[in-house]
N, C-alpha and C positions, 0 to 999 in steps of 0.2 A: 366433564367425563374424562376417559382415558383416549377419546378419538383424535385423531390429529389430521387437520384438513389440509390437503396438498392441493396447492392451487398449481397447474400445470404452467402459467404465465410466469409465476414467480420462480418454478423450478428451472423453467429455460433461461430466465433471466441470471440466475446462480449458475446454470452452466457456463453461461457467456463469460461470466465475470471469472469462472475459474480457467477459462479458456484465455483470458486477458492476463490472469496473472502467470500462467504457463507462458503466453509469448514473452510478457516484457523480463521474465527471468532468464530465457533463452537467449535476449536480446542482450541483455546486461553482461552475462556471462561471455557472449561471443566479443563483446565490445572491450571487453577487459584482456580477454587474450588465456592462453591456457597457462601462460608463465606468471600470473596474476599472484600474488602474496599479499593479502591483506594485512594493515598494520593493527596492531591491539588499540582497541578503542581508546583507551586513555593517551596513545600518542596520536589520535587523529581528530583535525579540528579543521571546519570547513574554511576555505581559502577565497571563494567566490560568493558573490551576493546569492547567485541560485541555490549553491548548497545550503546557505542559511535559512534561506526562504523555505528549502523544501523540509528542512530540519524542522523548522519551526511549525510548519503544517504537521510532520509526525507528532511532534510533541502535543500540539493540539489535537491531533485526533486520539492518540494514546491517553491525554486527560479525559476525553470525552467517553471514551470507550470503558475507562476505569470506573468513572462515575457511573455510568450507566451499569455495568455488571454489578457494581456494590447496591444498586438500586433494582437489582434484578429485572431490568430490562435490556434483554438480550438482543430483542430487535434492534433496538438504538444503538446498542455496541456494535453490532454487525453494520450498521448503516454509518457508524463513524470510519471504520476500517474500509469499508466499500467506498465511501465518498474520498477517502485520502487516495486510495489506490488508484481510482480513475481519474479524478478531477486534478488530484495536485501531483503524484507521482507520473503517470503515464502520460495524460494530456498536457501537462507543462514542462514538467521536469524532464521527463525522456525526450520529449520532442524538442526541448529548446536547447538542451544541454548535453544531447546525445554523443556528439563529438568531442566532449570532452570529457568522458568516463576514462 
């Protein structure tokens, strides 16, 4: 049918996720400072093990997201992004490497 089921718990969970994204972006921008100018991607390479680790996790998440989208499994694609952001980027990389940004 054309009905969409809306679960209040799931909606609240995604609200919390969006808040986590907002706070992480604010944190990173503040840590980088107002004079930060990013290098072009082709001139950027990871220098520390933690940078290599988080980039490997990002590559895994991007691959999983792509596979899920090709299979029309949007929920699985969203779960891959969600898991990377919360468990790898915020919980490990930002907490462990925050002083080095």
